[in-house]
N, C-alpha and C positions, 0 to 999 in steps of 0.2 A: 553665897558668892559661888561662882563657877570659876574653875581654874583650868585653862588649856595650856597645853605646852605648844612651842612652835610646831606648826604643820597639823596639829589636831583640829577636830571639828566636831560638832554635834550632828550625827548622822540619822536625824529625823526631822520629818517636816511637822511643825506643831500648829495646832490651831487653838488660841486661847480662849478660855471661856470667861476671863476675868481681864479687865484693863490693868496693865502694869507697865512697867518701865525698865531699862538697862542703862547702866552707867558704866562705860568702859574706863577701867581704873588706870591700866597700864598698856603699853604697846599699842598695836594696831592690828587690824583684821579686815575681813570682808563680810558683810552683812548681807543675807538673801532675803528679799521681800517678794514673794511670788516668783515671777520668772526673771527679776531683777537683781543685780548685786551692786552693793555699795561700799566703797572703802570707808572705813571708820578708824578713829585714833583715839588715844588716851583724851579723857575729858568729853567726848560725845556722848549724847544722851539720845536713846531710842525709845518711842512710845509704842507700845504694842495694844493695838486696838482689839476688841472682842471679834471673834470668829475670822481674823485675817490670817491665812496660811503664812507662817514665817519659816 
């Protein structure tokens, strides 16, 4: 489980070598995929494919 306070962010661009997912449990945020940004909220699920910069 990753826990972020309001205004915090993960300051790295990741490339995953395994497929996995993310389920946002509380609140809302903005998810970056490549050069695009997507609003996300509690209950949203994100699938992270192999070798896709996140």
